[in-house]
N, C-alpha and C positions, 0 to 999 in steps of 0.2 A: 446632238452635235458630239462629234469626236472631238479629244481634246489631243492637240498635237503638240509633242515637244523637239524642241528645236535641236536637232543633232550636234550642231557646230557648238551653241550653250552648253550643253551636256556635257560635249568632251573636253570642253574649256574647265567647266566646274573639276571634273574628275581628275584633270590633268593637275590643278591647283591644289586640289587635295594629296595626291599622289608627292606633288613638290613638297608641299608642307610636311607629308610624313618621313620623306626622304631627308630632308633637312632636322627635322626632330631625331631621327636617327642618328645621323650624324654626329650630331651635338651628344648625343647620349653617348656614343661610342667613344667621344674624345674626352669625358666626363669618367668615364668608366676606367679608361686607360692613365688618365691621372690618377686616380686613387694608386692605381698600382705604381706609376712612376714615382709617387710620394712618401711609398709604403704603406698606405692605409690598409692596403690588403695584400695576400701573398697569394699567387697562385692563382686557382679560380675562386677563392674566398670573397663573400660582399655580391652584392648587385645593385645596380641602377635601376630607375625608372620616372618616365616623364608622360604628363598627361595630355593628350592632342584631342579636345575636345571630347568625347564619349569614349575614346580608345585608351589604354594603357601602354603605352613601348616600353620594354623591359628586356633586361640583359638574360640570354640564354644560359642553361642549368649546365655548368661543368666546363664550361670554352673558356677557354683563354683570351683575355678582350684583346692582344695584339693580333688575332686571326678574323676577328669581327669582321666583317666588310658589309659595303651595302645591299647585298643580295642574302643577308642574313637577319633581317629586319623579324622580330617577334611584335607581336600584339596581339592583346587579349582586351574583351570588353569589362565592364565592371562590373558583370557577374562571372569574372575569369574565363568564359568561353574561348579561345584562340579561333583569332581570325584573319590573322597573319603569320606567315612563315611556317618552316617545317620544322625548325628545332624548337625543344622543350623550354618553355619557359622556367627561371628558375624556381626551385623548390621551395624559396622565401616568397612565392606570389601572393598568398593569404597576408604576410604581413603586407606586403605593399597595398594590395585593395583596401584590406580595412583602413589605412591612412587616406587613401582617397576618398572612400564613402564615407569619414567621420571629421574629415576635415578639409580646409581650401588647397591643400598640397596642390603645386603642378608637377611636383618632382620629388622624388626619393630616393635618398642613399644609404645603405647598409654596409658596416665595414666591419671589419674583425680588427682593428687598429688597435698596437700592442698595448698603449699606456691606457685608453678607456677602456679596454676589454679587463686591465689589470685592476683600474679600481671598480669595475663591477664585482668582483670577487671579495672585496674588502669591507664596503660599505652600502648604505640603500638610499645615500644622496651623496653626490659630488658637492662639497663643501663648496662656499663660495667664496674663493680665493682670490678671484679678479672680476672687475667690474664688467667685463662683455660676458658673464654670466646672465646679465639681465636682456643680451641678443637672444639669449635661446629661452626667455621667457621666465628665468628663476634657477634655483639651483636643480642641477639635472638628477632626475629622479633613476632607481635603478628597477626595471620591472624582475620579478621574480624568474626565476630561471623554468624552462619549459623546453620540451624538445623543437629544435628546428623544423621548419616547415609546416608547422601546425598551427590551428586556430587558437589552442590555448594559448600559445604565444604571443600572436596577434592580439588576443585578449588582452594578457597582461601590460603589452605593449601601449596597447590604447589608453590602459588607466595611467602608464607611468607617463604619457604625453599629453594629460590634461593641462592645459591652458601653458603646454612648453612646444616649442620645433624639435626640439632634441632627447632623447632619453638613451640608457644604457640597459643592455640585457643581460642578467647576470650570467656570467661564465659564457660568453658567447660575442658580444659585440656593442654598436652602437649604431640608433639611427635618427639620421635628422631628415627633416622637410623644409621646402620652401618654394617661393612664387617661380621662380626660375632654378634650372639647374646647377648654375652657378653660386644660385645663395644656398642651395643644399649641399653643394660641397663644400664651401666654406665656412659652413656651420658646423659640419663636420672636421674639416681640418682645425676651426678653432675649439671644437671639443676634445679634440686629440692633445691638444696645446695644454689647455686648461688641464685635462686629467695627469701628463707628464709634469706639468708645474705643482701641481698637489702633492703627487707621490715624492717629486725632488724635495719639496719643503718638509713634509714630514718625516724624511728620511734622515734629518740632520737632529741626532741624539741632545736629548733633554731640552730641543726646543718646539714649539708647538705652532705652525702656521696661523697666522690673524686674517681672522674672515669677515667679512663686507656685513652689514645688516640691510633689514627690509628698505629702511629709509636710504641708504647708500644704492643700491639697485633699483630702486626708483628713480631717483637722483641721475643715476648713469643711464637708465631706460629713456629719460625724457630727453636728455644729452645727446643720445645716440640718433632721435629722431632728425635731427639736423647736421648728422656726418656726412662728408664727403661733398660731392657735386651736385647733389640730388637729380 
């Protein structure tokens, strides 16, 4: 017996899939533009991605975010093979793929935010100057320097991300991930704010910023579980 496929059902499923990808791409572009509008990136620095099923939608290399449109969708599979679009994916594709392969991430934001990058040149870990450190899993580690776009950088980043949702990249920038694009963006913005806070506090001559201990962060982490409207 020959198995028959209902062309109407197949067409509907294809249309639904295309619609889902189009909506995800629009959200990705909006998030990328938001990083630029809020000063987290300058020019074409930084990159954003979101996972849809087994596909990764990701910003292209060297294209200003305000020029991206619906027809510029770039998608790769989890092996990095490009399956949609003609623009080349960002050079930091190995970094994004490493996060998706090793964590529960559904979205990743990478920026060259000023204060976060400044902190990455000074310490091996951003000190816990605020209870929102708990939202990122604990004190944010700094991954050792490696050339951008390399597997070496991706490996250093994964080590720094152990039990964390954010890390800094030495002399480079910041990486955060989340269950949604909004969450990944918010974590990036929070990390930049905490970096600025620490830099500001430590710049006061003769004074040293007070820091939170493990018990303080554990209590904050528990409290944050009930934050907001659920």
